[in-house]
C-alpha positions in Angstrom: 50.7 -65.4 -56.3 48.8 -67.6 -54.5 48.4 -71.3 -55.0 44.9 -70.5 -55.7 45.7 -68.0 -58.8 48.2 -70.4 -59.5 46.2 -73.6 -59.5 43.5 -70.8 -62.4 46.1 -70.5 -64.4 47.2 -74.3 -64.6 43.9 -74.8 -65.1 43.5 -72.2 -68.1 46.9 -73.3 -69.3 45.5 -77.4 -69.0 42.7 -77.1 -71.7 43.9 -74.3 -73.7 46.6 -77.0 -74.4 44.2 -80.6 -74.5 43.9 -80.7 -78.6 40.6 -82.5 -78.5 38.6 -79.9 -76.6 40.1 -77.2 -78.7 38.5 -79.1 -81.9 35.5 -79.8 -80.7 35.1 -75.8 -78.9 36.4 -74.7 -82.8 39.4 -72.8 -81.1 40.9 -72.1 -77.9 37.4 -70.3 -76.5 38.4 -70.9 -72.5 37.5 -67.8 -70.6 38.5 -66.2 -67.3 36.0 -63.8 -67.9 32.8 -64.3 -70.5 33.8 -62.0 -73.5 30.5 -59.5 -74.3 29.8 -61.3 -77.5 31.4 -64.7 -77.2 31.3 -67.6 -80.0 30.1 -71.1 -78.9 30.3 -73.0 -77.5 32.8 -71.8 -74.8 34.2 -72.6 -71.2 34.8 -70.2 -68.7 36.6 -70.9 -65.2 33.9 -70.2 -62.6 33.5 -69.8 -58.7 36.1 -71.0 -55.8 35.9 -71.7 -52.8 39.2 -71.9 -50.8 40.0 -73.9 -47.0 42.5 -74.2 -45.0 43.1 -77.4 -45.6 46.3 -77.4 -42.9 47.9 -80.4 -40.8 49.8 -80.0 -37.7 53.4 -79.4 -39.6 52.2 -78.6 -43.0 50.6 -75.5 -44.4 47.5 -76.4 -46.9 44.2 -75.3 -49.0 41.4 -77.3 -49.9 40.1 -75.6 -53.3 36.4 -76.3 -54.7 36.2 -75.0 -58.4 34.0 -74.5 -60.5 34.1 -74.4 -64.6 31.2 -73.3 -67.0 30.5 -74.6 -70.5 28.4 -72.8 -72.8 26.7 -74.0 -76.2 24.2 -73.0 -78.5 23.9 -76.4 -80.2 22.6 -79.9 -80.3 20.5 -79.4 -77.1 22.0 -81.5 -74.1 24.3 -83.5 -76.6 27.2 -80.6 -77.4 27.3 -79.5 -73.8 27.5 -82.5 -72.0 30.2 -84.1 -74.8 32.0 -80.6 -73.9 31.2 -81.3 -69.8 33.2 -84.9 -70.5 36.2 -83.7 -72.3 36.8 -80.7 -69.6 36.5 -83.3 -67.2 39.3 -85.4 -69.1 41.8 -83.0 -69.5 41.3 -82.2 -65.3 40.6 -85.3 -63.5 43.8 -87.0 -61.8 46.1 -84.1 -64.0 49.2 -83.3 -62.7 49.3 -80.0 -62.8 52.6 -77.5 -62.6 52.7 -74.4 -60.2 54.5 -71.7 -59.7 53.3 -71.5 -56.7 52.7 -74.0 -54.4 52.0 -77.6 -55.3 48.7 -79.4 -56.4 48.0 -82.9 -54.4 45.1 -84.0 -56.4 42.5 -82.7 -58.5 39.2 -84.5 -58.8 36.3 -83.8 -60.5 33.7 -84.3 -58.3 30.4 -83.6 -60.6 28.6 -82.0 -63.2 25.3 -80.6 -64.2 23.7 -79.8 -67.5 21.2 -77.3 -67.6 19.0 -75.2 -70.5 19.4 -71.4 -69.4 16.1 -68.7 -69.4 15.0 -68.4 -73.1 15.5 -72.2 -74.0 18.2 -71.1 -76.8 21.7 -71.6 -74.3 22.8 -74.7 -72.7 25.3 -74.3 -69.7 27.0 -78.0 -68.3 28.1 -76.5 -64.9 31.5 -78.6 -64.0 32.7 -78.9 -60.3 36.4 -79.9 -59.3 37.7 -80.3 -56.0 42.1 -79.4 -55.8 43.8 -79.8 -52.8 47.6 -77.5 -52.7 50.2 -77.8 -50.0 52.9 -74.8 -49.9 56.8 -75.7 -51.5 
């Protein structure tokens, strides 16, 4: 397993274990692959970019991660509230990894938008993580 895969699994586990987020979602609606007919609201793990962050003596990686919050209630409000809960659950979290070590995890931005058709709102959340080899 790579550090990137281990990080993704740890993110999923941290979100599923976050009681305020799960209560607001109405269940553990955290998906790596979006379901064909999802129950709203829900969260998906999105795109990832992995960059070399090695030093002269240590191997490391920078991870730029995107998570998505999907909502069909309350306009921007529900999407904003859920985005804040995801950020609270992950920002500066000390997540244990099965491969490598998480140096830091930071929320770097969020964008909330109405999707085509006007019924669905999506919050795009961006995070930056740094991992080092064991």
